[in-house]
N, C-alpha and C positions, 0 to 999 in steps of 0.2 A: 548357659550357652550364649544368651544375648549379651552378657557382660563381656565374654571373651571376644565376640564379634566386634563389639564397640571398641574394645582395647586394640584389636588388630587394625581397625579403621583409623583410630587416632594415631597409632604408630606409623601407619602408611602415609598419613597426611602431613606429619611433622616435617619430613624432608622437603615436601612440596612448598611449604610456606617459608622455609628457611633460606631458599635461594633468592637473594636480593641483588639489585644493581646499585652501584655507587654508594656502598655503605662499609667500606674497609675501615676496620677499627684502628689501623695504623696510619690512615690517610695516604696510603701508597696508591699511585695511579698507574704504575706500569709493572706490577708484580709478575714475575715469571717463576719465582721459587714457590713451590707448593707449601702451604701451611695447612692447618686444620680446617680452614674455611675455603681453601682454594677450589674454585669451580670455573670451568671454561666451556660454557654451553655453545658459544659461537665459534669455537676452535681457532681462535686467533693467537693462541699461545700466551695470553695474558688473563689474569684473574678477573672475572666479571665484577667482583666486589669493588674494583678500582676503576670501573668504566661506567659511562652513562648507558642506559638501556638503549639498544639500537632501535631505530625507527624502521618499521617494516612497511614496504609497499603492499597495497592490496593484492597485486598480481603475483607477489613472491610466493613461491612454493618452498616451504621449509621441510627439509629432510633431516631425519635424526642423524646426529653426528656421533660416530663411534669413537670414543676416546680410548687410546691405548695408554695404560698406566705403566710406568717403568719404575720399579720392577713389577711384573705382573703378580697378582695374588694367586695363591695356590689352593683354591677352593676344592677342586675335584681330587687332586692327589692327596691332600690332607684328609678329606672325607673318606676316601677309599681306604687309606691306611688305618684310620680310626675304626671304620666299620669292620675291617678284617681283624684288627687287634681285639675289638670287642667280641666278635664272633668266636675267636679262639678262646678267650677267657670265659665266655659264657658256656661254650661246649665243655671246657675243662671243669667248670663248676658243676654242670649237669652230670658229668661222668665221675664226679667226686674225686677228681685229680687235685682240685683245690677246693677250699671251703667257699660256699656261696657268700658268706660274710666277707671273706678276703677279696673276692671278686668285686663286691660293692665298695669296700673300703678303698681298693686301688683306684676305681673310677671316681669316687668321691674326692680323693686326694688330688687326682689329676684335674678334676673340675675346680677345686679350690685354688690350685697353683695357677691355672689359666685365668681364673677370676682375678687373682691378685696381679698377675702380669698385665692383663687387659686394663684393670683399674689404674695401676701405676703409670702405664704408658698413656692412658687417657688423661690423667692428672698432669703429666708432663706436657701433653699437647695443649691442654687448657692454659697452663702457665705460659706457654709460648704464644698462643693466640691472644689471650685476654690481657696479658701483662707484658708481653714482649721479651720474656726471659729466654735468651738464647743459650740453653743448657747444651753444651757440647757433649755428645755421647758417641761411642764408637759404632753405633748402629742407627739405622733409620727408624725413628720412633713410630712414625705413622704406619710403616710397613709391618712392624712387629705388633703394633696395636691391632691391626686388622687380622693378622695371622693368628694371634692368640684368641682374638674374638671368634674366628672361625672354629677353632678347636673347642672353645668354651660353648659355642652354640650347638655343635654336634654332640658333645658329651651331655649337654643340658637335655637334649632330646632323649638320650638313654635314661637320664635321671627322671624325666617326666613320665616315661613309660613305667618305671618302677613304682611310681606313686600315682598312677592314673586313677585308681579307685578313690584315693584321697581327694584329688582335684575334681573328679566328677561329683563326689558328694558335696564338696565345698560350693560348686556352682549350681547344684540342684536345690540348695536350701532357699 
């Protein structure tokens, strides 16, 4: 359990240390087009990686800025659809309408396909950010990377529950 808590803490801290000022890999100072590293904490419409860190006065009160992404990501609709689909297939397997092994195979194949889609779109984003490769595709790579990541995360939770005994034994050793 301690290892799991440590891993969660590390995964939580990684995004906090990755937000930097004035470190754009492409040397762009007025970036308005989101790339894989795009972050705009001061809501001025430009990427913070191409700007100097703002100097704050002591009396300044900083309020959190709510950033609206366009297009918005569909966490709740996708989660609800997956939960309903999983519940239907789980009930069908319990009522012997379908075999339990087929229920698990279906969700494992879906997990694999989303893993591949998330991985491939992630590699395309890395090629764009790290190497400046402007690969033209008929879809928004970042958007679909996040969407397939949401699906993969939800299905991974189903998968973890199937193997919960295995994981608890592994961490109890």
